[in-house]
N, C-alpha and C positions, 0 to 999 in steps of 0.2 A: 107340284114341286115347290113352287114359291110359297104357297100357303103353309105347307108343312115346315119350311124353313123359318118363316116368321113365327109360327106357333111355338117351335122349339126355342127360338130366341126369347119369346115372351115368357116361356116357362122358366128358363134359366135366369132371366132378369127378376122374375117374381121370387124365385128361390133365393137369390142373393139378397133381395130386399128383406125377405123374411129372416134370413140368417143375420143380416145386419141389425134388424130390429131386436131379435132375441139377444144378440151380443150386447147391444146398448142397454137393454133391460137388465141383463145380468150384471153388467158393470155398474149400473145405477144402484141395484140392490146391494152390491158389494160395498159401494161407497157409503150407502145409507147405513149398512151394518157397522162399518168401521167408525162412522161418526157417532152412532149410538153407543158403541163400545167405549169410545174415548170419553164420551159424556158420562157414562156409567163409572168409568175409572176415576174421572175427575170428582164425581159426587162421592164415591167411596173413599177417596183419599182425603 
């Protein structure tokens, strides 16, 4: 019983960690894309 509980807690912690990692990665890509677009606009102007 105790082993099953700790295993489920570990799984949820792992899932939240993966979710946070993907969120930070997507936000980083979005920031990078906006920076590149602003640089392109600056060059084109």
